C-alpha positions as CSV (number, residue, x, y, z in Angstrom):
1,X,139.2,92.5,121.0
2,X,140.6,90.8,117.6
3,X,137.3,90.3,115.7
4,X,137.5,93.3,113.2
5,X,141.7,93.9,113.3
6,X,141.8,91.8,110.1
7,X,138.8,93.5,108.5
8,X,140.5,97.4,109.2
9,X,143.5,95.8,107.6
10,X,141.9,94.6,104.5
11,X,140.4,97.8,104.0
12,X,143.9,99.8,104.7
13,X,145.3,97.4,102.1
14,X,142.4,98.6,99.3
15,X,142.6,102.0,100.9
16,X,146.3,102.3,99.8
17,X,145.0,101.2,96.1
18,X,143.3,104.7,95.7
19,X,139.7,105.1,96.3
20,X,137.3,104.0,93.4
21,X,136.2,106.6,91.6
22,X,132.6,107.0,92.6
23,X,129.7,108.9,90.9
24,X,128.5,112.0,93.1
25,X,124.9,111.5,94.6
26,X,121.9,113.5,95.2
27,X,121.1,114.1,99.1
28,X,117.7,112.5,99.5
29,X,117.2,113.2,103.3
30,X,119.0,116.0,105.2
31,X,119.0,116.6,109.2
32,X,119.9,119.4,110.6
33,X,120.7,120.0,114.2
34,X,118.5,117.0,115.0
35,X,117.9,116.5,118.7
36,X,115.4,114.3,120.7
37,X,114.5,114.1,123.8
38,X,112.7,111.4,125.9
39,X,111.3,113.6,128.7
40,X,113.9,115.1,130.7
41,X,116.7,112.9,129.0
42,X,118.5,114.0,125.5
43,X,119.0,111.1,123.6
44,X,120.4,112.9,120.5
45,X,122.6,116.4,120.5
46,X,122.4,118.3,117.0
47,X,122.7,115.9,114.3
48,X,123.8,117.0,110.9
49,X,123.5,114.0,108.7
50,X,122.8,114.0,104.7
51,X,121.5,110.5,103.6
52,X,122.4,110.3,99.7
53,X,120.1,108.9,97.1
54,X,120.5,105.0,96.3
55,X,123.0,104.6,98.7
56,X,123.1,102.5,101.8
57,X,124.2,104.4,104.7
58,X,125.1,102.5,107.7
59,X,124.7,103.8,111.2
60,X,126.9,102.2,113.9
61,X,127.8,102.9,117.4
62,X,127.6,101.0,120.7
63,X,124.1,100.1,122.3
64,X,122.2,103.3,123.4
65,X,124.4,105.5,121.0
66,X,121.1,106.8,119.9
67,X,121.5,105.6,116.1
68,X,118.1,103.7,116.5
69,X,116.6,107.0,117.6
70,X,117.5,108.7,114.6
71,X,116.3,106.2,112.3
72,X,112.9,106.3,113.8
73,X,113.1,110.2,113.5
74,X,113.2,109.4,109.4
75,X,109.5,108.7,109.3
76,X,108.3,109.7,112.4
77,X,108.4,106.7,114.3
78,X,108.8,108.7,117.3
79,X,105.5,110.2,116.8
80,X,104.3,107.2,118.6
81,X,106.2,107.7,122.0
82,X,104.5,110.3,124.3
83,X,107.5,111.3,125.9
84,X,109.6,112.1,122.8
85,X,110.5,115.4,121.2
86,X,112.3,116.1,118.2
87,X,113.8,119.3,117.3
88,X,115.9,120.3,114.5
89,X,115.1,119.7,110.7
90,X,114.6,116.7,108.5
91,X,114.0,117.2,104.8
92,X,113.1,114.7,102.0
93,X,113.8,116.0,98.5
94,X,114.3,119.4,100.2
95,X,110.4,119.3,102.3
96,X,110.1,119.4,105.8
97,X,109.0,115.8,107.4
98,X,108.0,117.5,110.6
99,X,106.0,120.4,108.9
100,X,102.2,120.8,110.0
101,X,99.3,118.9,108.1
102,X,102.1,117.0,106.8
103,X,100.3,113.7,106.1
104,X,102.4,110.7,108.1
105,X,101.0,107.9,106.5
106,X,101.9,109.1,102.8
107,X,105.6,109.9,104.6
108,X,105.5,106.0,105.5
109,X,104.9,105.0,102.5
110,X,107.5,107.2,100.9
111,X,109.9,106.1,103.9
112,X,109.7,102.3,104.5
113,X,110.4,100.7,107.7
114,X,111.7,97.1,108.2
115,X,112.3,96.2,111.6
116,X,115.0,94.0,114.0
117,X,112.7,91.3,114.6
118,X,110.2,89.9,111.3
119,X,106.7,91.0,112.1
120,X,104.2,89.3,109.5
121,X,100.9,90.4,109.7
122,X,98.5,87.2,110.9
123,X,97.6,87.4,107.5
124,X,98.1,85.3,104.3
125,X,101.8,85.8,102.4
126,X,99.3,87.5,99.9
127,X,97.7,89.5,102.4
128,X,101.0,90.8,103.6
129,X,102.4,92.2,100.8
130,X,98.8,93.5,99.1
131,X,98.1,95.4,102.5
132,X,99.7,98.5,102.2
133,X,98.9,99.0,97.8
134,X,95.2,98.1,99.5
135,X,94.9,100.8,101.6
136,X,96.8,103.4,99.9
137,X,94.7,102.5,96.8
138,X,97.5,101.7,94.3
139,X,95.8,99.1,92.4
140,X,92.8,99.8,90.4
141,X,91.8,96.0,90.0
142,X,93.2,92.5,91.4
143,X,95.4,92.0,88.7
144,X,97.1,95.5,89.5
145,X,97.4,93.9,92.6
146,X,98.6,90.6,91.8
147,X,101.1,92.2,89.8
148,X,102.1,94.1,92.9
149,X,102.2,91.3,94.9
150,X,104.6,89.1,92.6
151,X,106.4,92.3,91.6
152,X,107.4,92.9,95.3
153,X,108.2,89.3,96.0
154,X,110.5,88.9,93.2
155,X,112.4,91.8,94.3
156,X,112.4,90.8,97.6
157,X,113.8,87.3,96.2
158,X,111.2,85.7,97.9
159,X,108.2,85.0,94.8
160,X,110.2,81.4,93.7
161,X,110.4,80.0,97.3
162,X,106.2,81.0,97.7
163,X,104.9,80.8,94.4
164,X,102.8,77.7,95.4
165,X,101.8,79.1,98.8
166,X,100.5,82.3,98.6
167,X,97.5,81.7,100.5
168,X,99.5,80.4,103.6
169,X,100.1,82.4,106.8
170,X,103.2,84.6,106.5
171,X,104.1,83.4,110.0
172,X,104.8,80.0,108.7
173,X,107.6,81.2,107.0
174,X,111.4,80.7,108.4
175,X,112.7,83.8,109.8
176,X,114.7,84.8,106.9
177,X,111.9,84.0,104.4
178,X,110.0,86.5,107.1
179,X,112.1,89.1,106.7
180,X,112.5,89.3,103.0
181,X,108.6,89.4,102.8
182,X,108.2,92.3,105.6
183,X,111.2,93.6,103.0
184,X,108.6,93.1,100.0
185,X,106.1,94.4,102.3
186,X,107.6,97.7,102.4
187,X,108.4,98.2,98.8
188,X,105.1,97.2,97.6
189,X,104.1,100.6,98.5
190,X,107.0,102.0,96.0
191,X,109.2,103.7,98.7
192,X,111.7,106.0,98.2
193,X,113.4,105.1,101.2
194,X,113.6,102.4,103.3
195,X,114.8,102.3,107.0
196,X,116.4,99.0,108.0
197,X,116.9,98.4,112.2
198,X,119.0,95.8,112.4
199,X,117.4,93.4,109.9
200,X,119.5,90.7,110.1
201,X,120.2,90.7,113.9
202,X,117.4,87.8,114.5
203,X,118.7,85.5,111.4
204,X,121.4,82.7,110.9
205,X,124.0,83.5,108.7
206,X,122.8,81.9,105.6
207,X,119.5,84.0,105.9
208,X,121.6,86.9,106.8
209,X,123.5,86.6,103.6
210,X,120.5,86.6,101.6
211,X,119.3,89.8,103.1
212,X,122.8,91.1,102.6
213,X,122.4,90.1,98.9
214,X,119.1,91.6,98.5
215,X,119.9,95.1,100.1
216,X,122.8,95.1,97.4
217,X,120.5,94.5,94.6
218,X,117.7,97.1,96.3
219,X,119.9,99.7,96.7
220,X,119.7,100.2,92.8
221,X,116.0,101.5,92.9
222,X,115.9,102.9,96.8
223,X,117.4,104.8,99.3
224,X,118.5,102.3,102.5
225,X,119.6,103.3,105.6
226,X,120.9,100.2,107.5
227,X,121.4,100.3,111.5
228,X,123.9,97.4,112.4
229,X,126.2,96.3,115.0
230,X,127.9,94.1,112.6
231,X,130.6,95.8,111.6
232,X,131.5,93.2,108.9
233,X,128.2,94.0,107.2
234,X,128.5,97.7,107.4
235,X,131.6,96.8,105.3
236,X,130.0,94.6,103.2
237,X,126.6,96.4,102.5
238,X,127.3,100.2,102.7
239,X,128.9,102.9,100.8
240,X,128.4,105.7,103.7
241,X,129.0,105.1,107.1
242,X,127.9,107.4,109.9
243,X,129.8,107.1,113.9
244,X,127.2,107.6,117.0
245,X,128.7,107.6,120.2
246,X,126.5,108.5,123.7
247,X,123.8,110.1,121.5
248,X,126.0,112.5,119.1
249,X,127.3,112.0,115.4
250,X,131.2,111.6,115.8
251,X,131.8,111.3,112.1
252,X,130.5,110.7,108.7
253,X,132.1,109.4,105.1
254,X,132.7,106.6,102.4
255,X,132.6,103.3,104.4
256,X,135.9,102.4,102.6
257,X,137.9,105.6,104.6
258,X,136.0,105.0,107.7
259,X,137.0,101.3,108.1
260,X,140.6,102.3,106.7
261,X,141.1,105.5,108.0
262,X,138.5,107.2,110.1
263,X,139.2,110.6,111.5
264,X,138.5,110.1,115.0
265,X,139.6,107.9,117.5
266,X,136.3,106.8,118.8
267,X,135.7,105.4,115.5
268,X,138.6,103.3,115.5
269,X,138.5,102.2,119.3
270,X,134.9,100.9,118.4
271,X,135.6,99.1,114.8
272,X,138.5,97.6,116.0
273,X,136.4,96.6,118.9
274,X,138.4,98.2,121.8
275,X,134.8,99.3,122.9
276,X,131.3,98.8,122.1
């Protein structure tokens, strides 16, 4: 397939000019020897991966390679699957997120999630965004709550489109608007990390472009990890890319290098469409 050959050539051209000087980011989350079993089936094998602060890390690889399983480990979403067993260590700012007694609700406030399919609550636009701040007690009064909701909708690039209909159902918005509403809902509780599991796969190209622009803006204040099947999207939005294959982390590095001069042939074959 030739779907990404031109893009790879573009990155190779960029790469020959010399890499841009990047500031060194601190590690926000760290995975060490993370393995996941679903019953007797092993889905992840000894994954070591650092998630850097205020950068976008893209997880790529063919379907069933373990990237979404790994993403769900980062805020313990796999806890909801009875057969799932996670081993190894994952830290957030140095603290073990799987330590006994850790408040998982509090963890998920710090590490928010945006899913593949937009999933607004059957509530008003306002109440969708206000839900998290209410249950976490982040607003002292109605004025505080209004400020959080409006600020979150602004950050999600949605406020100007919905400011006159905040009392209308969130489910009445377009698909792209619903996904930005879900992003607003995630950032309303002031997370430090935002996980995105193929957030644009159900959206049209225009809505996808809006969400990608939003991701670029959000990385100024948030650490973002995105699972994507689109090589072009990974190239556009991320600073680091991690390649998964058959449950193993094949390699990880700066996105420019991964797309222009990967170390592993499997990465090059996947990026250029030879498999996957």
